[in-house]
C-alpha positions as CSV (number, residue, x, y, z in Angstrom):
1,X,-59.3,-65.9,98.8
2,X,-58.7,-65.0,95.0
3,X,-62.5,-64.4,95.0
4,X,-61.8,-62.0,97.5
5,X,-59.1,-60.0,95.5
6,X,-61.0,-59.8,92.4
7,X,-63.8,-58.0,94.1
8,X,-60.9,-55.6,95.8
9,X,-59.2,-54.9,92.1
10,X,-62.6,-54.2,91.0
11,X,-63.9,-52.2,93.6
12,X,-60.4,-49.7,93.6
13,X,-60.5,-49.6,89.7
14,X,-64.2,-48.0,89.9
15,X,-63.3,-45.9,92.5
16,X,-60.1,-44.6,90.5
17,X,-62.2,-44.5,87.5
18,X,-65.0,-42.0,89.7
19,X,-62.2,-39.9,91.2
20,X,-60.9,-39.1,87.7
21,X,-64.4,-38.2,86.8
22,X,-64.2,-36.1,89.7
23,X,-60.6,-34.5,89.6
24,X,-61.6,-33.7,85.8
25,X,-64.9,-32.2,86.5
26,X,-63.1,-29.8,89.0
27,X,-60.6,-28.5,86.7
28,X,-62.4,-27.8,83.7
29,X,-62.7,-24.5,82.6
30,X,-65.6,-23.5,79.9
31,X,-64.3,-22.5,76.4
32,X,-64.3,-18.4,76.4
33,X,-65.3,-17.2,73.4
34,X,-63.4,-15.9,70.1
35,X,-62.5,-11.8,70.0
36,X,-61.6,-11.0,66.8
37,X,-59.6,-7.9,66.7
38,X,-59.7,-5.7,63.5
39,X,-56.9,-4.7,61.7
40,X,-56.5,-1.4,61.3
41,X,-56.6,0.1,57.3
42,X,-53.7,1.7,56.1
43,X,-54.3,5.7,56.0
44,X,-55.2,7.1,52.4
45,X,-53.3,10.0,53.7
46,X,-49.9,10.4,55.1
47,X,-48.2,12.0,58.2
48,X,-48.6,15.2,56.7
49,X,-51.4,15.0,55.4
50,X,-53.0,13.6,58.8
51,X,-51.2,16.6,60.5
52,X,-52.6,19.7,58.5
53,X,-56.1,18.0,58.9
54,X,-55.8,17.5,62.8
55,X,-54.6,21.6,62.9
56,X,-57.7,22.4,61.0
57,X,-55.9,24.5,57.9
58,X,-57.8,23.2,55.4
59,X,-57.0,25.1,52.6
60,X,-53.8,23.5,51.6
61,X,-51.5,22.7,48.5
62,X,-52.2,19.2,47.9
63,X,-49.2,16.9,48.0
64,X,-47.4,15.1,45.3
65,X,-47.8,11.3,46.6
66,X,-45.1,10.3,43.6
67,X,-41.5,9.7,45.1
68,X,-39.4,13.2,44.3
69,X,-36.2,11.7,43.0
70,X,-32.7,14.7,43.6
71,X,-30.3,15.3,41.3
72,X,-27.3,13.7,41.6
73,X,-24.3,15.9,43.9
74,X,-21.3,15.3,41.7
75,X,-23.2,16.3,38.2
76,X,-22.5,19.5,37.2
77,X,-24.8,22.3,36.7
78,X,-25.8,22.8,32.9
79,X,-24.3,26.1,32.4
80,X,-22.2,27.9,30.0
81,X,-18.3,27.1,30.8
82,X,-17.1,31.2,30.1
83,X,-20.0,32.8,32.2
84,X,-19.1,30.3,34.9
85,X,-15.2,31.0,34.9
86,X,-16.6,34.5,34.9
87,X,-18.1,34.5,37.1
88,X,-15.4,32.7,39.4
89,X,-13.5,35.4,38.9
90,X,-15.1,37.7,39.8
91,X,-15.6,36.5,43.3
92,X,-12.2,35.8,43.6
93,X,-11.7,39.7,42.5
94,X,-14.9,40.4,45.0
95,X,-12.9,39.2,47.8
96,X,-9.6,40.8,47.4
97,X,-12.1,43.8,47.5
98,X,-13.3,43.1,50.6
99,X,-9.8,42.2,51.7
100,X,-8.5,46.0,51.2
101,X,-11.4,47.7,51.8
102,X,-10.5,46.2,55.9
103,X,-6.6,46.8,55.2
104,X,-7.6,50.6,54.1
105,X,-9.9,51.1,57.0
106,X,-7.5,49.9,59.8
107,X,-4.8,51.8,58.2
108,X,-7.1,54.7,58.1
109,X,-7.4,54.1,62.2
110,X,-3.7,53.9,63.0
111,X,-2.6,56.7,60.7
112,X,-5.6,59.3,62.8
113,X,-4.2,57.6,65.6
114,X,-0.8,58.8,64.6
115,X,-2.2,62.0,64.0
116,X,-3.5,62.7,67.7
117,X,0.1,60.8,69.5
118,X,2.2,62.8,67.5
119,X,0.6,66.4,68.0
120,X,0.5,66.0,71.3
121,X,3.7,64.1,72.3
122,X,5.6,67.7,70.2
123,X,3.3,70.3,72.1
124,X,4.1,68.6,75.4
125,X,8.1,68.5,74.8
126,X,7.8,72.3,73.4
127,X,5.7,73.9,76.3
128,X,8.5,71.8,78.6
129,X,11.4,73.2,77.1
130,X,9.4,76.3,76.3
131,X,8.8,76.9,81.0
132,X,12.8,75.4,81.1
133,X,13.7,78.5,79.7
134,X,11.4,80.7,81.0
135,X,12.7,79.2,84.7
136,X,16.5,79.4,83.8
137,X,15.6,83.1,82.5
138,X,14.1,83.9,86.3
139,X,17.6,83.5,88.0
140,X,19.3,80.1,87.0
141,X,23.0,80.0,87.8
142,X,25.8,77.6,87.4
143,X,25.0,73.9,87.3
144,X,21.3,74.4,87.1
145,X,21.6,76.9,84.5
146,X,23.4,75.0,82.5
147,X,21.5,71.7,82.7
148,X,18.4,73.4,82.1
149,X,19.8,75.2,79.1
150,X,20.6,72.0,77.8
151,X,17.5,70.3,78.6
152,X,15.8,72.7,76.9
153,X,17.8,72.4,73.6
154,X,17.7,69.1,73.3
155,X,13.6,69.3,73.7
156,X,13.7,71.3,71.2
157,X,15.9,70.3,68.9
158,X,14.0,67.1,69.3
159,X,10.4,68.4,68.8
160,X,12.0,70.2,65.1
161,X,13.3,66.5,64.1
162,X,9.6,64.8,65.0
163,X,8.0,68.1,63.4
164,X,9.6,68.0,60.5
165,X,8.7,64.5,59.7
166,X,5.0,64.7,61.1
167,X,4.8,67.8,58.3
168,X,6.5,65.6,55.7
169,X,4.2,62.8,56.3
170,X,0.7,64.6,57.0
171,X,-1.1,61.9,59.7
172,X,-4.4,63.9,58.8
173,X,-4.2,63.5,55.5
174,X,-2.8,60.4,55.2
175,X,-5.7,59.0,57.3
176,X,-8.1,61.0,54.8
177,X,-6.5,59.0,51.4
178,X,-7.7,55.9,53.7
179,X,-10.9,56.7,54.7
180,X,-11.2,57.6,50.2
181,X,-9.8,54.3,49.6
182,X,-12.2,52.2,51.9
183,X,-15.3,54.4,50.7
184,X,-14.2,53.9,46.8
185,X,-13.7,49.7,47.1
186,X,-16.9,49.8,49.2
187,X,-18.4,50.9,46.3
188,X,-16.8,48.2,44.2
189,X,-17.5,45.6,45.9
190,X,-21.4,46.5,45.4
191,X,-20.8,47.4,41.9
192,X,-19.1,43.9,41.2
193,X,-22.2,42.5,43.7
194,X,-25.1,44.0,41.2
195,X,-23.3,42.5,38.5
196,X,-23.4,38.7,40.0
197,X,-26.7,39.1,41.2
198,X,-28.6,41.1,38.0
199,X,-26.1,40.0,34.6
200,X,-24.6,37.1,33.3
201,X,-20.8,38.3,33.8
202,X,-18.0,37.8,31.0
203,X,-14.5,38.4,30.7
204,X,-14.7,41.7,30.0
205,X,-16.7,42.5,33.0
206,X,-13.5,40.5,34.7
207,X,-11.2,42.7,32.9
208,X,-13.0,46.0,33.9
209,X,-13.3,44.9,37.4
210,X,-9.8,44.1,37.5
211,X,-8.7,47.8,36.0
212,X,-10.6,49.5,38.5
213,X,-8.8,47.8,41.7
214,X,-5.4,48.7,40.3
215,X,-6.1,52.0,39.2
216,X,-7.4,52.4,43.3
217,X,-4.1,50.6,44.4
218,X,-2.2,53.1,42.5
219,X,-4.6,56.0,43.7
220,X,-4.3,55.4,47.2
221,X,-1.0,53.4,47.9
222,X,-0.8,51.7,51.5
223,X,3.3,52.3,51.6
224,X,5.0,55.4,53.0
225,X,8.2,55.1,51.8
226,X,8.9,55.3,47.3
227,X,5.0,55.1,46.7
228,X,3.5,58.0,49.0
229,X,1.1,60.6,47.6
230,X,3.2,63.8,47.2
231,X,1.8,65.5,50.4
232,X,2.9,69.5,48.6
233,X,3.0,69.4,44.7
234,X,3.6,72.2,42.5
235,X,0.7,72.7,41.4
236,X,-2.8,70.9,43.3
237,X,-4.4,68.7,40.8
238,X,-7.8,66.6,41.1
239,X,-7.4,63.0,42.3
240,X,-7.8,60.2,40.0
241,X,-8.8,57.2,41.1
242,X,-10.7,55.6,38.1
243,X,-8.7,53.2,34.5
244,X,-8.7,54.9,31.4
245,X,-12.7,54.7,29.9
246,X,-12.6,51.0,27.2
247,X,-15.2,50.6,24.7
248,X,-16.9,48.0,26.2
249,X,-20.4,48.5,27.7
250,X,-23.3,46.3,28.1
251,X,-25.4,46.5,25.3
252,X,-29.2,46.8,25.5
253,X,-31.8,44.8,25.0
254,X,-34.7,47.5,24.2
255,X,-35.6,49.3,20.6
256,X,-34.4,52.3,19.6
257,X,-32.7,54.3,21.4
258,X,-32.4,52.7,24.6
259,X,-34.5,55.8,26.2
260,X,-32.4,58.8,25.1
261,X,-33.4,61.7,23.2
262,X,-32.3,65.2,21.9
263,X,-33.8,66.6,25.3
264,X,-31.7,64.6,27.3
265,X,-28.1,64.8,25.3
266,X,-29.1,68.8,25.8
267,X,-29.4,68.2,29.2
268,X,-26.6,66.4,30.1
269,X,-24.5,68.9,28.0
270,X,-25.7,71.5,30.3
271,X,-24.6,69.3,33.2
272,X,-21.6,69.5,31.8
273,X,-20.9,73.6,31.5
274,X,-22.4,73.3,35.2
275,X,-19.8,70.8,36.4
276,X,-17.0,72.9,34.6
277,X,-18.3,76.6,35.4
278,X,-18.9,76.0,38.6
279,X,-18.7,73.1,40.9
280,X,-14.5,71.8,39.6
281,X,-13.5,75.6,39.6
282,X,-14.8,76.2,43.2
283,X,-13.1,72.7,44.6
284,X,-9.6,73.4,42.4
285,X,-9.5,77.0,43.8
286,X,-9.9,76.2,47.5
287,X,-7.7,73.7,46.9
288,X,-4.9,75.8,45.8
289,X,-5.8,78.5,48.7
290,X,-5.6,75.4,51.5
291,X,-2.6,73.9,50.3
292,X,-0.8,77.3,50.2
293,X,-1.7,77.7,53.7
294,X,-0.6,74.1,54.9
295,X,2.7,75.0,53.3
296,X,3.1,78.0,54.9
297,X,2.7,76.5,58.4
298,X,4.6,72.8,57.8
299,X,7.5,75.5,57.0
300,X,6.8,77.5,60.2
301,X,6.3,74.8,62.6
302,X,10.3,73.5,62.5
303,X,11.3,76.7,61.4
304,X,10.2,78.6,65.1
305,X,11.0,75.3,67.0
306,X,15.2,75.7,65.5
307,X,14.9,79.5,66.6
308,X,13.6,79.0,70.4
309,X,16.4,75.7,70.2
310,X,19.3,78.2,69.7
311,X,17.6,81.0,71.6
312,X,17.5,78.4,74.5
313,X,21.2,77.8,74.0
314,X,22.3,81.5,74.3
315,X,20.5,81.4,77.6
316,X,21.8,83.8,80.7
317,X,24.2,85.9,78.1
318,X,21.5,88.0,77.9
319,X,17.6,88.9,78.1
320,X,16.9,88.2,74.2
321,X,17.9,84.7,74.0
322,X,15.1,83.9,77.0
323,X,12.8,86.3,75.2
324,X,13.4,85.0,71.4
325,X,13.3,81.4,73.0
326,X,10.0,81.7,75.0
327,X,8.5,83.0,72.2
328,X,8.9,81.0,69.1
329,X,8.3,78.0,71.6
330,X,4.8,79.7,71.8
331,X,4.6,79.9,68.9
332,X,5.2,77.0,67.5
333,X,3.2,75.1,69.9
334,X,0.3,77.5,68.1
335,X,1.1,76.8,64.9
336,X,1.6,73.0,65.1
337,X,-2.0,72.8,66.9
338,X,-3.6,74.7,64.7
339,X,-2.6,73.2,61.7
340,X,-2.6,69.3,62.8
341,X,-6.1,70.0,65.5
342,X,-7.3,72.0,62.7
343,X,-6.7,69.0,60.0
344,X,-5.4,71.3,57.6
345,X,-4.1,68.3,55.3
346,X,-6.9,66.6,55.6
347,X,-8.7,69.5,54.1
348,X,-6.4,69.5,50.9
349,X,-7.4,66.0,50.4
350,X,-10.8,66.1,50.4
351,X,-11.4,69.0,47.9
352,X,-8.6,66.9,46.4
353,X,-11.0,64.3,46.1
354,X,-14.4,66.5,45.8
355,X,-12.3,67.8,42.5
356,X,-11.5,64.4,41.1
357,X,-15.2,63.1,41.8
358,X,-16.6,65.7,39.5
359,X,-14.1,65.1,36.8
360,X,-15.0,61.4,37.0
361,X,-18.9,62.6,36.1
362,X,-17.6,65.0,33.7
363,X,-16.0,62.5,31.8
364,X,-18.4,59.7,32.2
365,X,-20.7,62.2,30.8
366,X,-18.7,62.8,28.0
367,X,-18.3,59.3,26.9
368,X,-21.4,58.5,27.0
369,X,-22.4,61.4,24.8
370,X,-19.9,60.3,21.9
371,X,-21.0,56.6,22.1
372,X,-22.7,56.8,18.6
373,X,-24.5,53.1,19.5
374,X,-27.0,53.9,21.4
375,X,-27.1,50.1,22.4
376,X,-24.1,50.7,24.2
377,X,-24.9,53.1,25.7
378,X,-26.1,52.7,29.5
379,X,-30.3,53.3,29.9
380,X,-31.3,57.5,29.4
381,X,-33.3,57.6,32.0
382,X,-31.4,55.3,35.1
383,X,-28.4,57.1,33.9
384,X,-30.6,60.9,34.4
385,X,-31.5,59.6,38.0
386,X,-27.6,58.7,38.6
387,X,-26.4,62.0,37.7
388,X,-28.7,63.6,39.8
389,X,-28.5,61.8,42.9
390,X,-24.3,61.8,42.6
391,X,-25.5,66.0,42.4
392,X,-27.5,65.9,45.3
393,X,-30.2,67.0,43.2
394,X,-34.5,65.4,41.9
395,X,-34.7,64.8,38.5
396,X,-36.8,67.8,38.3
397,X,-34.3,70.1,40.0
398,X,-31.6,68.9,37.6
399,X,-33.8,69.4,34.3
400,X,-34.5,73.0,35.9
401,X,-30.9,73.9,36.3
402,X,-30.4,72.7,33.0
403,X,-33.0,74.9,31.4
404,X,-31.8,77.7,33.9
405,X,-28.3,77.3,32.0
406,X,-29.5,77.5,28.7
407,X,-31.5,80.4,28.8
408,X,-29.1,82.0,30.5
409,X,-26.4,81.5,27.7
């Protein structure tokens, strides 16, 4: 028995060993070869260069590989403190000028609407009252006659009052004043922008700009009461919208006479004579003529409506009262239409502005010629070109004009 157990143990141990060998042989996996993946090298060019090369652009500017250090935002730029202050002041004046451009433009549109609305309203009132007088004169009696007489008289009286106010303020002239102010403020706005773009502003530039703004405010006021420009002056005078000339003039960096010559000075003096003897004189003459016509029309309109109001009150007492009322009402409508639809007040302001424009040119030329220091004068060729453009002529035409006048003298 003991020998049987020993033989069974030896048999079982050998079978387990052989089975374990078979199992190991069954699940053994051959070793795979070791595969090495190459690590990509860091490209020598950056991303921008790689994109440029892929797109086929070879002729490019080489890109710096060094790190760019940006300046700190909190650091102030190294500029002259006086220049920076003058620049800031000029920008503040520029904002004020832009605001004035907007205001004058809006006021011009509003006052042009006044002219149209008041003209249509007064004409309708006058024509309605004239029609009532005609109806009353054809056969009205009793209460209907009294109603027509009273209504027409009230309408004529209202038309007289409104027309008196309209002729006093001249809405068409008010609108033209605002249009001129808008144009001149825009011109000043461009001048300030030119100084900021081409020069280093100084305190004298700031003072000059301030004086121009104040002079324009005085020449073209916005309020009507107290500061309105006199519409019927005793004497016609040109508009004045520029300040008194200062001694300041930006010094030139060119050596010599700053492109001025004796021929150019003689040419400018001849231009002054042409302006005085022809342009300014013509506009002053036409301005005086139109001003007289406007005065006559401004008086005639309310006078005729007043006569019509008086005549309508006596309709029914005689045939002449109705004739006078109807005729005066028709004439008042005609005069009112000619004055305000024809914008006679606007023509007065137009001639006043044109005369002022030539007076400004004359003063500019005289002040330049009186300056003995050529460095303080404006560049001669630039000044000549400006004068030619303002007169609507080329440089050759301007020189021929001055030469012809010199030969005539």
